[in-house]
C-alpha positions as CSV (number, residue, x, y, z in Angstrom):
1,M,-21.5,36.3,36.3
2,E,-19.9,35.9,39.7
3,K,-21.7,32.5,40.1
4,F,-20.4,31.4,36.7
5,F,-16.8,32.2,37.6
6,K,-17.1,30.5,40.9
7,A,-18.3,27.4,39.1
8,L,-15.2,27.4,36.9
9,C,-13.0,27.7,40.1
10,R,-14.8,25.1,42.3
11,K,-12.3,22.6,43.7
12,K,-12.6,19.0,44.6
13,P,-12.0,18.3,48.4
14,N,-8.9,16.2,49.0
15,D,-10.7,14.0,51.6
16,D,-10.9,10.8,49.6
17,D,-8.0,8.4,50.0
18,G,-9.3,6.2,47.1
19,S,-10.4,3.4,49.4
20,H,-13.9,3.4,48.0
21,S,-12.7,2.9,44.4
22,K,-14.4,0.2,42.3
23,L,-11.1,-0.5,40.5
24,A,-9.0,-3.5,41.5
25,R,-5.9,-2.7,43.6
26,V,-3.5,-5.3,42.1
27,L,-0.5,-3.4,40.9
28,T,2.8,-3.9,42.8
29,L,5.9,-1.7,42.8
30,L,7.4,-3.9,40.1
31,D,4.2,-3.6,37.9
32,L,4.2,0.2,38.2
33,T,7.9,0.5,37.4
34,G,7.5,-1.9,34.4
35,L,4.6,0.2,33.2
36,G,6.6,3.4,33.4
37,V,9.6,1.9,31.7
38,G,7.5,0.2,29.1
39,S,5.5,3.2,28.1
40,T,8.6,5.4,27.9
41,L,11.6,3.3,26.8
42,G,10.7,2.6,23.1
43,L,12.1,3.7,19.8
44,G,13.8,6.5,21.7
45,A,16.5,4.1,22.6
46,Y,16.8,2.8,19.1
47,V,16.3,6.0,17.1
48,L,16.6,9.2,19.1
49,A,20.3,8.9,20.0
50,G,21.4,8.5,16.4
51,S,19.0,11.1,15.1
52,V,20.1,13.8,17.6
53,A,23.8,13.0,17.2
54,Y,23.5,13.3,13.4
55,E,21.3,16.4,13.2
56,Q,22.0,18.5,16.3
57,A,24.6,17.6,18.9
58,G,27.2,15.1,17.6
59,P,28.8,13.2,20.5
60,G,27.4,15.9,22.7
61,V,24.1,13.9,22.5
62,V,25.1,12.3,25.8
63,V,25.0,15.8,27.4
64,S,21.6,16.4,25.7
65,F,20.3,13.3,27.3
66,V,21.6,14.4,30.7
67,I,19.9,17.8,30.5
68,A,16.7,16.2,29.3
69,A,16.9,13.7,32.2
70,V,17.2,16.5,34.7
71,A,14.2,18.3,33.2
72,A,12.2,15.0,33.3
73,A,13.3,14.2,36.8
74,I,12.2,17.6,38.1
75,A,8.7,17.0,36.6
76,G,8.8,13.4,38.0
77,L,9.5,14.7,41.5
78,C,6.4,16.9,41.4
79,Y,4.3,14.0,40.2
80,A,5.7,11.8,43.0
81,E,4.7,14.2,45.7
82,F,1.2,14.5,44.3
83,A,0.9,10.8,44.0
84,A,1.8,10.6,47.7
85,R,-0.8,13.2,48.5
86,V,-3.7,12.1,46.2
87,P,-3.8,8.3,45.7
88,K,-6.5,8.5,43.1
89,A,-6.9,7.7,39.3
90,G,-6.6,10.7,37.0
91,S,-3.0,11.9,37.3
92,A,-2.5,15.6,36.6
93,Y,-6.3,16.0,36.1
94,I,-7.2,15.2,39.7
95,Y,-4.2,17.1,41.1
96,T,-5.4,20.2,39.2
97,Y,-9.0,19.7,40.3
98,I,-7.9,19.7,44.0
99,T,-5.6,22.8,43.9
100,I,-6.6,25.1,41.0
101,G,-10.2,24.4,40.0
102,E,-12.6,22.6,37.8
103,F,-12.1,24.4,34.5
104,A,-8.3,24.1,34.7
105,A,-8.7,20.5,35.6
106,F,-11.0,19.8,32.6
107,T,-8.4,21.6,30.3
108,I,-5.6,19.4,31.6
109,G,-7.7,16.2,31.4
110,W,-8.6,17.0,27.8
111,N,-4.9,17.6,27.0
112,L,-4.0,14.3,28.5
113,M,-6.6,12.6,26.3
114,L,-4.9,14.1,23.3
115,E,-1.5,13.0,24.5
116,Y,-2.6,9.4,25.0
117,I,-4.7,9.1,21.8
118,I,-1.9,10.4,19.6
119,G,0.7,8.4,21.5
120,T,-1.2,5.1,21.1
121,A,-1.9,5.7,17.4
122,S,1.6,6.9,16.5
123,V,3.3,4.0,18.3
124,A,0.9,1.5,16.5
125,R,1.9,3.0,13.2
126,G,5.5,2.9,14.1
127,L,5.2,-0.8,15.0
128,S,3.4,-1.4,11.7
129,G,6.1,0.4,9.7
130,Y,9.0,-1.3,11.5
131,I,7.6,-4.8,10.8
132,D,6.8,-3.8,7.2
133,A,10.4,-2.6,6.7
134,L,11.6,-6.1,7.7
135,I,9.4,-7.7,5.0
136,D,10.5,-5.2,2.3
137,H,7.4,-2.9,2.7
138,R,5.0,-5.5,1.2
139,M,2.1,-4.4,3.3
140,E,2.5,-0.8,2.2
141,K,2.8,-1.7,-1.5
142,T,-0.3,-4.0,-1.4
143,L,-2.6,-1.6,0.5
144,Q,-1.5,1.4,-1.6
145,S,-2.3,-0.5,-4.8
146,I,-5.8,-1.4,-3.4
147,M,-6.8,1.9,-1.7
148,E,-4.6,4.9,-2.0
149,F,-5.5,8.1,-0.2
150,R,-5.0,11.4,-2.1
151,V,-5.8,13.8,0.8
152,S,-2.9,15.8,2.1
153,F,-3.6,15.4,5.9
154,L,-4.3,11.6,5.6
155,G,-1.8,8.8,5.2
156,K,-1.0,7.3,1.8
157,H,-3.2,4.3,2.6
158,P,-5.2,2.8,5.4
159,D,-2.9,1.1,7.9
160,I,-5.1,-1.9,8.7
161,F,-2.3,-3.6,10.7
162,S,-1.9,-0.8,13.1
163,F,-5.7,-0.6,13.6
164,F,-5.8,-4.3,14.7
165,V,-2.8,-3.7,16.9
166,V,-4.7,-1.0,18.8
167,L,-7.8,-3.2,19.0
168,T,-5.8,-6.1,20.4
169,I,-4.3,-3.8,23.1
170,T,-7.8,-2.6,23.8
171,A,-9.1,-6.1,24.4
172,L,-6.1,-6.9,26.6
173,L,-6.6,-3.8,28.7
174,A,-10.4,-4.4,29.0
175,Y,-9.8,-8.0,30.0
176,G,-7.9,-7.1,33.2
177,V,-5.3,-4.7,34.5
178,K,-3.2,-7.4,36.2
179,E,-3.1,-9.6,33.1
180,S,-2.1,-6.7,30.8
181,T,0.7,-5.6,33.2
182,V,2.1,-9.1,33.4
183,L,2.5,-9.1,29.6
184,N,3.9,-5.5,29.8
185,N,6.5,-6.7,32.4
186,I,7.6,-9.6,30.1
187,F,7.9,-7.3,27.1
188,T,9.8,-4.7,29.1
189,G,12.2,-7.3,30.4
190,V,12.9,-8.5,26.9
191,N,13.4,-4.8,25.8
192,L,15.9,-4.2,28.6
193,M,17.8,-7.4,27.8
194,V,18.1,-6.3,24.2
195,I,19.5,-3.0,25.3
196,V,22.1,-4.8,27.4
197,V,23.0,-6.9,24.4
198,V,23.5,-3.7,22.4
199,L,25.6,-2.1,25.1
200,I,27.9,-5.1,25.5
201,S,28.3,-6.0,21.8
202,V,28.8,-2.5,20.5
203,G,30.9,-1.6,23.6
204,T,33.6,-3.9,22.2
205,K,33.9,-1.7,19.1
206,V,34.0,1.8,20.7
207,N,36.8,4.2,19.8
208,P,37.1,7.3,22.0
209,D,38.7,9.1,19.1
210,N,35.2,9.4,17.6
211,W,34.4,11.9,20.3
212,N,37.3,14.2,19.2
213,I,37.2,14.2,15.4
214,K,39.3,17.0,13.9
215,P,37.7,19.3,11.3
216,E,40.2,18.3,8.7
217,D,39.3,14.6,9.2
218,I,35.6,15.2,8.2
219,P,35.1,14.0,4.6
220,E,34.2,16.7,2.1
221,G,30.6,17.2,1.3
222,V,29.6,15.7,4.7
223,K,27.6,17.6,7.3
224,G,29.9,17.6,10.2
225,G,30.1,21.0,11.8
226,V,33.4,21.9,13.4
227,G,34.2,18.5,14.8
228,G,35.1,17.7,18.4
229,F,32.7,16.7,21.1
230,M,30.2,19.4,20.4
231,P,30.5,20.0,16.6
232,Y,27.5,22.2,16.5
233,G,28.2,24.1,19.6
234,L,26.3,24.5,22.8
235,A,23.2,25.6,20.9
236,G,23.2,22.2,19.1
237,V,23.4,20.4,22.5
238,M,20.5,22.5,23.9
239,A,18.4,21.9,20.7
240,G,19.2,18.2,21.1
241,A,18.1,18.3,24.7
242,A,14.7,19.7,23.7
243,K,14.3,16.8,21.3
244,C,15.7,14.2,23.8
245,F,13.2,15.4,26.4
246,Y,10.4,13.8,24.5
247,G,12.1,10.5,24.9
248,Y,11.2,10.7,28.6
249,V,7.6,11.4,28.1
250,G,5.4,8.6,29.3
251,F,6.4,8.0,32.9
252,D,3.4,10.1,34.0
253,C,1.1,7.1,33.1
254,I,2.2,5.7,36.5
255,A,0.4,8.5,38.2
256,T,-3.0,7.5,36.7
257,T,-3.0,4.2,38.6
258,G,-3.8,5.7,42.0
259,E,-6.9,3.5,42.5
260,E,-5.3,0.3,41.1
261,A,-1.9,0.4,42.9
262,R,-1.2,-1.3,46.2
263,N,0.0,1.2,48.8
264,P,-0.1,4.0,46.1
265,S,1.2,6.8,48.4
266,R,4.5,4.8,48.7
267,N,4.8,2.7,45.5
268,I,3.8,5.3,42.9
269,P,6.5,7.9,43.9
270,L,9.1,5.1,44.1
271,A,8.0,3.7,40.7
272,I,8.3,7.1,39.0
273,I,11.9,7.6,40.4
274,F,13.0,4.0,39.5
275,S,11.6,4.1,36.0
276,L,13.2,7.5,35.2
277,L,16.6,6.2,36.5
278,I,16.3,3.0,34.3
279,I,15.3,5.1,31.3
280,F,18.1,7.6,31.7
281,L,20.8,4.9,32.1
282,S,19.5,3.1,29.0
283,Y,19.5,6.3,26.9
284,F,22.9,7.5,28.2
285,G,24.5,4.1,27.6
286,V,23.0,3.7,24.1
287,A,24.1,7.2,23.1
288,T,27.6,6.6,24.4
289,V,28.4,3.4,22.6
290,L,26.6,4.5,19.4
291,T,28.6,7.7,19.0
292,M,31.9,6.0,20.0
293,A,31.5,3.1,17.6
294,L,30.6,5.2,14.6
295,P,31.4,8.8,13.7
296,Y,28.4,11.1,14.3
297,Y,28.3,12.2,10.7
298,N,27.9,8.6,9.5
299,Q,24.8,7.9,11.6
300,D,21.5,7.1,10.1
301,P,18.9,9.4,11.7
302,K,16.0,7.0,11.0
303,A,17.6,3.6,11.8
304,P,20.9,4.1,13.5
305,F,21.5,0.6,14.9
306,P,20.6,-1.4,11.7
307,N,23.0,1.0,9.9
308,L,25.7,0.5,12.5
309,F,25.3,-3.3,12.4
310,D,25.4,-3.3,8.6
311,W,28.6,-1.3,8.8
312,L,30.1,-3.8,11.3
313,G,28.7,-6.8,9.3
314,W,26.7,-8.1,12.3
315,Q,23.5,-9.4,10.7
316,E,22.6,-11.6,13.6
317,I,22.8,-8.8,16.1
318,K,20.8,-6.6,13.7
319,W,17.9,-9.0,13.8
320,I,18.1,-9.4,17.6
321,V,17.8,-5.6,18.0
322,S,15.0,-5.5,15.4
323,I,13.0,-8.0,17.5
324,G,13.8,-6.0,20.6
325,A,12.5,-2.9,18.8
326,I,9.2,-4.7,18.0
327,F,8.8,-5.8,21.7
328,S,9.6,-2.3,22.8
329,L,6.9,-0.9,20.5
330,C,4.4,-3.4,21.9
331,T,5.1,-2.2,25.4
332,N,4.9,1.4,24.2
333,S,1.5,0.8,22.7
334,L,0.3,-0.8,25.9
335,G,1.8,2.0,28.1
336,A,0.5,4.8,25.8
337,M,-3.1,3.5,25.9
338,F,-3.2,2.3,29.6
339,P,-3.7,5.8,31.1
340,L,-6.4,7.0,28.7
341,P,-9.4,5.0,30.1
342,R,-8.3,6.0,33.6
343,V,-8.4,9.7,32.8
344,L,-11.9,9.3,31.1
345,Y,-13.0,7.3,34.2
346,A,-11.9,10.0,36.6
347,M,-13.5,12.9,34.5
348,S,-16.8,11.0,34.1
349,S,-16.9,10.1,37.8
350,D,-16.7,13.8,38.5
351,G,-19.5,14.5,36.0
352,I,-17.6,16.8,33.7
353,L,-17.6,14.1,31.0
354,F,-20.4,11.8,30.0
355,K,-21.2,9.7,33.1
356,K,-21.6,6.4,31.3
357,L,-17.8,6.4,30.8
358,R,-17.3,5.7,34.5
359,K,-18.9,2.2,34.3
360,V,-16.7,-0.5,35.7
361,H,-17.2,-4.1,34.6
362,P,-18.1,-6.3,37.6
363,V,-15.8,-9.1,36.6
364,T,-12.7,-7.5,35.0
365,K,-12.8,-4.5,37.4
366,T,-11.8,-2.2,34.5
367,P,-13.6,0.9,33.0
368,I,-14.9,-1.1,30.1
369,L,-16.7,1.5,28.1
370,A,-14.0,4.1,28.5
371,T,-11.4,1.5,27.4
372,V,-13.4,0.4,24.3
373,I,-14.0,4.0,23.2
374,S,-10.3,4.9,23.7
375,G,-9.4,1.9,21.5
376,I,-11.8,2.8,18.7
377,V,-10.7,6.4,18.6
378,S,-7.0,5.6,18.7
379,G,-7.3,2.8,16.2
380,T,-9.2,5.0,13.8
381,M,-6.5,7.6,13.9
382,A,-3.9,5.0,13.4
383,L,-5.9,3.6,10.4
384,L,-6.4,6.9,8.6
385,F,-3.9,9.6,9.6
386,D,-0.3,10.3,8.9
387,L,0.7,11.3,12.4
388,H,4.1,12.9,11.8
389,Q,2.7,16.4,12.1
390,L,0.7,15.6,15.2
391,I,3.6,14.3,17.4
392,D,4.3,17.9,18.6
393,M,0.6,18.1,19.7
394,M,1.3,15.2,22.0
395,S,4.3,17.0,23.5
396,I,2.5,20.3,24.1
397,G,-0.3,18.6,26.0
398,T,2.3,16.8,28.1
399,L,4.4,19.9,28.9
400,L,1.3,21.8,29.9
401,A,0.3,19.0,32.3
402,Y,3.8,19.0,33.8
403,T,3.6,22.8,34.3
404,I,0.3,22.6,36.0
405,V,1.5,19.8,38.3
406,A,4.5,21.9,39.4
407,L,2.2,24.8,40.1
408,S,-0.2,22.6,42.0
409,V,2.7,21.3,44.2
410,L,3.6,24.9,45.2
411,V,-0.1,25.8,45.8
412,L,-0.5,22.9,48.3
413,R,2.9,23.5,50.0
414,Y,2.0,27.1,50.8
415,D,-1.7,26.7,51.3
416,E,-3.3,27.6,54.6
417,N,-5.4,24.4,54.6
418,T,-6.0,22.0,51.8
419,N,-9.7,21.3,52.5
420,F,-10.9,24.5,54.1
421,R,-9.7,28.1,53.8
422,T,-11.2,31.4,54.8
423,S,-10.9,34.8,53.2
424,V,-9.6,37.4,55.7
425,P,-9.7,41.0,54.4
426,I,-6.5,42.9,55.1
427,Q,-6.9,46.6,55.7
428,D,-3.4,47.5,56.8
429,K,-1.1,47.7,53.8
430,S,2.0,47.4,56.1
431,V,0.9,43.9,57.0
432,I,1.0,42.9,53.4
433,V,4.4,44.5,52.8
434,K,5.8,42.7,55.9
435,Q,4.3,39.4,54.8
436,L,5.9,39.7,51.3
437,F,9.3,38.7,52.9
438,N,7.8,37.2,56.0
439,L,9.3,39.8,58.3
440,N,6.9,38.7,61.1
441,I,8.6,35.2,60.8
442,A,5.3,33.3,60.5
443,K,5.9,29.6,61.0
444,T,2.6,28.3,59.5
445,P,0.8,29.4,56.3
446,N,-2.1,31.9,56.7
447,A,-4.7,33.3,54.4
448,L,-2.4,36.2,53.4
449,S,0.7,34.2,52.8
450,S,-1.2,31.7,50.7
451,K,-2.7,34.4,48.5
452,I,0.7,36.1,48.1
453,V,2.1,32.8,46.8
454,K,-0.7,32.3,44.3
455,I,-0.5,35.8,42.9
456,S,3.3,35.5,42.7
457,L,3.0,32.2,40.8
458,L,0.6,33.8,38.4
459,L,3.0,36.7,37.8
460,Y,5.9,34.2,37.5
461,A,4.1,32.2,34.8
462,L,3.4,35.4,32.8
463,V,7.0,36.6,33.1
464,T,8.4,33.1,32.2
465,C,6.2,33.1,29.1
466,T,7.6,36.5,28.1
467,V,11.2,35.4,28.7
468,S,10.7,32.2,26.8
469,A,9.1,34.0,23.8
470,I,12.1,36.4,23.7
471,L,14.7,33.6,24.0
472,V,13.1,31.5,21.3
473,N,12.0,34.1,18.8
474,G,14.5,36.9,19.4
475,Q,17.9,35.2,19.7
476,D,19.3,37.2,16.8
477,Y,18.5,40.4,18.7
478,L,20.2,39.5,22.0
479,S,23.6,41.2,21.6
480,A,25.4,44.4,22.4
481,Q,24.0,45.9,19.2
482,Y,20.5,45.8,20.8
483,P,21.0,47.1,24.4
484,L,17.3,47.7,24.9
485,N,16.5,44.0,24.3
486,L,19.2,43.0,26.8
487,T,17.9,45.5,29.3
488,I,14.3,44.2,29.0
489,L,15.6,40.6,29.4
490,T,17.7,41.6,32.5
491,I,14.7,43.3,34.1
492,L,12.5,40.2,33.5
493,A,15.3,38.0,35.0
494,M,15.4,40.2,38.1
495,A,11.6,40.0,38.3
496,I,11.9,36.1,38.3
497,L,14.5,36.3,41.1
498,I,12.3,38.7,43.2
499,L,9.2,36.5,42.8
500,F,11.3,33.4,43.8
501,L,12.5,35.2,46.9
502,V,8.9,36.3,47.8
503,I,7.7,32.7,47.5
504,A,10.7,31.2,49.3
505,C,10.1,33.5,52.3
506,Q,6.6,32.3,52.9
507,P,5.8,29.6,55.5
508,T,5.0,26.1,54.2
509,E,2.7,23.4,55.6
510,E,4.4,20.4,57.0
511,T,2.0,17.5,56.5
512,K,3.8,14.2,56.8
513,I,3.6,12.2,53.5
514,T,5.8,9.4,52.1
515,F,7.5,11.7,49.6
516,R,8.0,15.5,49.3
517,V,9.8,17.4,46.6
518,P,13.1,18.7,47.8
519,L,14.4,22.3,47.5
520,V,10.9,23.9,47.3
521,P,10.2,26.3,45.7
522,F,13.3,26.1,43.5
523,V,12.6,22.6,42.0
524,P,9.0,23.2,41.0
525,M,9.7,26.7,39.7
526,L,12.6,25.4,37.6
527,S,10.2,22.8,36.2
528,I,7.7,25.5,35.2
529,L,10.5,27.5,33.5
530,V,11.8,24.5,31.5
531,N,8.4,23.3,30.5
532,I,7.2,26.7,29.3
533,Y,10.5,27.2,27.4
534,L,10.1,23.9,25.6
535,M,6.4,24.7,24.7
536,F,7.6,27.9,23.0
537,Q,10.0,25.8,20.9
538,L,7.0,24.3,19.1
539,D,5.9,25.8,15.8
540,A,2.8,27.9,15.0
541,N,0.9,25.0,13.3
542,T,1.2,23.0,16.5
543,W,-0.3,25.8,18.5
544,I,-3.2,26.2,16.0
545,S,-4.0,22.4,16.0
546,F,-3.8,22.4,19.8
547,S,-6.2,25.4,19.9
548,L,-8.7,23.6,17.8
549,W,-8.6,20.6,20.0
550,L,-9.1,22.8,23.1
551,L,-12.1,24.5,21.3
552,V,-13.8,21.1,20.9
553,G,-13.2,20.3,24.6
554,F,-14.5,23.7,25.8
555,V,-17.7,23.1,23.8
556,I,-18.3,19.8,25.6
557,Y,-17.5,21.4,29.0
558,F,-19.7,24.4,28.7
559,T,-22.7,22.5,27.2
560,Y,-22.4,19.4,29.4
561,G,-19.7,19.4,32.0
562,I,-20.4,22.6,33.9
563,R,-24.0,21.6,34.4
564,H,-23.5,17.9,35.3
565,S,-20.4,18.4,37.6
566,A,-20.7,16.4,40.8
567,L,-19.6,19.5,42.7
568,G,-22.2,21.7,41.1
569,S,-25.0,19.2,41.5
570,G,-24.7,19.3,45.2
571,S,-23.5,15.7,45.6
572,Q,-20.5,17.1,47.4
573,T,-20.7,20.0,49.8
574,L,-18.6,23.1,49.0
575,S,-18.2,26.1,51.2
576,E,-17.9,29.5,49.8
577,S,-14.3,29.5,51.0
578,Q,-13.5,26.5,48.8
579,L,-14.6,28.4,45.7
580,E,-12.2,31.2,46.3
581,N,-9.2,30.9,44.0
582,P,-6.8,33.7,43.0
583,F,-5.6,31.6,40.1
584,C,-9.0,31.8,38.5
585,M,-10.2,35.3,39.4
586,V,-7.9,37.3,41.8
587,G,-10.2,39.7,43.7
588,L,-13.4,37.9,42.7
589,E,-14.4,37.2,46.3
590,K,-17.0,39.4,48.0
591,A,-15.9,42.6,49.6
């Protein structure tokens, strides 16, 4: 049993700088930034602002986007540091493999696959639906008359157009990474130009009074809250922020290009920061002009800009924006699918997925089999399924990956040594007590300080889950009428503060890299808190579906991956000390 748990916790040495990769290093800083913007800045700019303004936040949607941007930026900083430390393909998967262990890494990699598969399929269906709406839904009517599905969890008809969209993107990605990113850069440039057109044209019609509508000015029978800048209160703004956060999901695809980027330890962190900045400015600008030009209660939550342009009588601008939306969805489709073969390639190279998936074509220098399989699976889902109920599954996988990356940053910052650590039994309890707050003023991490940080992080994650569950599910019972609940929440908050102080007191390693997360441990711990809170916002059906997906992955890992792992097969040397990991089994090490 001890050997089994050690196999789950075995870690990949961080001694490979990616220089032996078979993939082509062709992506520049511009390519990487374009990939991040293209995969993230899609219908969120055209739909999300109007939807959140109408349903949750009113004009306060601009604040919702700011809060969501802060949450995304915190996660982005953690990704940026890891990209500087580990310039390899695989994103959060490879980061977790190096710091926490193999089983956790497989779980994250399997979650990322879910995110990218659903992301590709849903964007393809969105593109199909948008084009179909412009031609009066003729495709839908024709296909439904020929082959109508009468199964509850399937779509109303097979979406053949979206299937061929995914296959086209698959062919493009298989042909070559440089060629596909050139097209992505062109589409992203068109998308940004369209957003500029929207900001300038609609900006001429803004009326600041729409941010301060009085209650008596709201038409009868119209959902308008109490008027003003935040008509649905602070709760509405926060609920809007949770929804707006998903508009920033996608930048992490940059982190999967570690073996295809030029100077990855410099360019990947910069690309993550630049892309998030561009995305935030676009969202903030769009939300501002949209809610100033048209009262929030008159917004169309499904198509806000066509509705606005119809209201203004601007048919020409309406078509320009519609074309821009089509281009943005094309880049979204490309960006959503681009990381998937890279994750499959990384996992198969490590032996925990079927090893044939790591085959790289000698001419195109792309993981050809992984790309083709990714396209077939995503295309089939786009063809058959109605994906509205699966969107939250994409979010839960992403948020879990963000959480693990933040944890991994802290583990490495406070680790005694990334590649080799020894277990030193501590007999004197006073030594442990002193080290909790570093009363000995240690300057460099040691075995005890590293273990204290890992155990503290484990406790912090558990306490954060409890707090999030209370805040999400017990809001009605957090008042003076329920003093016991408030007392419990206060104790948990104090526990979080104490754990933060314990971690902050420990010495950190000072390896020189091109980018380091500032304000450690505050920034990564805040990222963990935000991500876990947003995960608890998702409904029970999402957690059930997510659990089923994990079950399928665990069957593959325990029947194939654990036996074929490159670390387990002896192709890489592991010392007993590398297998020790308090995250997996605190106290598992030999006495």
